[in-house]
C-alpha positions in Angstrom: 0.1 0.0 -0.3 2.9 2.3 0.7 4.4 1.8 -3.0 0.9 2.4 -4.4 0.7 5.8 -2.7 3.9 7.3 -3.6 3.0 6.8 -7.5 -0.1 9.0 -7.4 1.4 12.3 -6.4 3.6 12.5 -9.1 0.7 12.2 -11.7 -1.4 14.6 -9.7 1.5 17.0 -9.9 1.9 16.8 -13.6 -2.2 17.1 -14.3 -2.4 20.4 -12.3 0.4 21.9 -14.1 -1.0 21.2 -17.4 -4.3 22.6 -16.1 -2.2 25.7 -14.9 -0.8 25.9 -18.1 -3.8 25.9 -19.6 -5.5 28.6 -17.7 -2.4 31.0 -18.6 -3.2 31.0 -21.8 -4.6 34.6 -23.1 -4.9 36.3 -26.7 -1.8 38.1 -27.8 -2.8 41.6 -29.1 -1.2 45.0 -29.4 -3.8 46.8 -27.2 -6.7 45.2 -25.4 -9.6 47.2 -25.0 -11.4 47.7 -21.4 -14.4 46.2 -20.5 -18.2 47.5 -21.4 -18.4 51.4 -20.4 -14.7 51.8 -20.5 -13.2 53.3 -23.6 -9.4 52.8 -23.3 -6.6 51.4 -24.5 -3.1 50.8 -24.2 -0.4 50.5 -27.0 3.7 50.1 -26.9 5.9 51.3 -29.7 7.9 49.7 -30.9 5.7 46.5 -31.2 8.5 43.8 -30.7 11.8 45.1 -28.6 15.0 43.9 -28.6 16.9 43.8 -25.0 19.4 46.4 -24.5 22.4 44.5 -22.4 24.1 46.4 -19.5 27.5 45.9 -18.1 28.1 44.1 -15.3 31.1 42.2 -13.7 29.4 40.1 -11.3 27.2 38.3 -14.1 28.6 35.1 -15.8 25.9 33.2 -17.5 23.2 36.0 -18.2 24.0 39.7 -18.2 21.5 41.6 -17.1 19.5 44.0 -19.8 16.9 46.1 -20.1 13.9 46.8 -22.4 12.8 50.5 -23.8 9.3 51.1 -24.6 6.8 54.0 -25.3 3.9 53.4 -23.7 0.3 55.2 -25.2 -3.0 55.6 -23.4 -5.8 56.7 -25.0 -9.4 56.9 -23.3 -12.3 58.9 -23.2 -13.8 59.7 -19.7 -11.5 57.2 -18.1 -7.9 57.8 -16.3 -4.9 55.8 -15.8 -4.2 54.7 -12.4 -1.7 52.4 -12.5 0.7 50.7 -14.6 2.6 47.5 -14.1 4.9 45.1 -15.8 5.9 41.1 -16.1 8.4 39.5 -18.0 7.6 35.8 -19.1 10.5 34.4 -20.9 10.4 31.5 -23.6 10.3 28.6 -21.0 7.8 30.3 -18.4 9.9 31.7 -16.3 8.2 34.9 -14.7 10.2 38.2 -13.5 9.2 41.6 -12.4 11.6 44.4 -13.6 12.5 47.7 -12.4 10.8 50.0 -14.2 12.5 53.3 -15.1 10.3 56.4 -16.4 12.4 57.9 -18.6 12.6 61.4 -19.7 10.4 62.7 -22.7 11.9 62.2 -26.3 12.1 65.8 -26.4 14.8 66.0 -23.4 18.1 66.2 -24.0 18.7 63.3 -21.6 19.7 60.2 -23.5 21.1 57.8 -20.8 19.2 55.7 -18.4 19.0 56.5 -15.0 21.3 54.5 -12.4 19.5 56.1 -9.5 16.2 57.4 -8.2 13.3 56.7 -6.1 12.8 53.7 -4.5 10.1 51.7 -7.0 8.2 48.5 -6.1 9.2 45.8 -8.9 6.8 45.9 -12.0 5.5 49.0 -10.9 5.9 52.3 -13.0 5.9 56.0 -11.9 3.0 57.5 -13.5 3.5 61.0 -15.1 1.4 63.7 -14.4 -2.3 63.2 -15.7 -3.5 63.4 -18.3 -1.1 61.9 -20.6 -1.4 63.3 -24.0 1.8 61.5 -25.5 3.7 58.2 -25.6 5.7 58.4 -22.2 9.1 56.3 -22.5 9.9 53.7 -19.6 13.2 50.9 -19.3 12.4 47.9 -17.6 15.6 46.8 -16.4 16.7 43.3 -15.4 19.4 41.7 -13.3 21.6 38.6 -13.9 20.3 35.6 -15.1 17.4 36.3 -16.9 16.7 34.9 -20.3 16.1 37.8 -22.7 13.4 36.5 -25.0 10.0 36.1 -24.1 6.8 38.5 -23.8 6.6 41.8 -21.9 3.1 41.8 -20.2 2.0 45.4 -19.5 -1.1 46.0 -17.3 -2.8 49.2 -16.9 -5.4 50.3 -14.3 -8.3 52.2 -15.8 -10.4 54.4 -13.6 -13.5 56.4 -13.9 -14.7 59.3 -11.8 -17.6 57.2 -10.8 -14.9 54.8 -9.0 -15.5 52.2 -11.6 -11.8 50.3 -11.9 -11.1 47.9 -15.3 -7.8 46.4 -15.9 -6.6 46.2 -19.8 -3.4 44.0 -20.6 -1.0 44.0 -23.4 1.9 41.6 -24.5 4.7 43.0 -26.3 7.3 40.3 -27.9 10.9 40.3 -26.9 13.7 39.0 -29.4 
């Protein structure tokens, strides 16, 4: 009886992982409209991002890298309350980057800031509202992250009535 019991946990674990993987599938689209009553969308430029590798004397297998993306928000009678980033690599590992809002493209600063306010992983600092032009962000990843996969950007959209909705978009990383 003891041997029979040990055969079932691996089978159960395998079935549960298949169910979890199937539930994680979402259609990939450049923009996702919000629900009924919400006229809002997120978009990103470029549609496919190439990683920018960062110098580090401490990384030996996979160096740190960053992803530069411009986010546009459009909405009617809504506002953007929050923006978060997460990355899923080709083997399914999820990583939250350090997200840095870059100066606007019209600014003369072109380097990536190395210091700034303390941020939570995956959470972006929003510019003052309303957002009328694309906002540049840099998502920075540490050592050991596979630099190919999908960057998932989620926007929390609110209405004056207090109603909230989430919109999500995905950007391929090559």
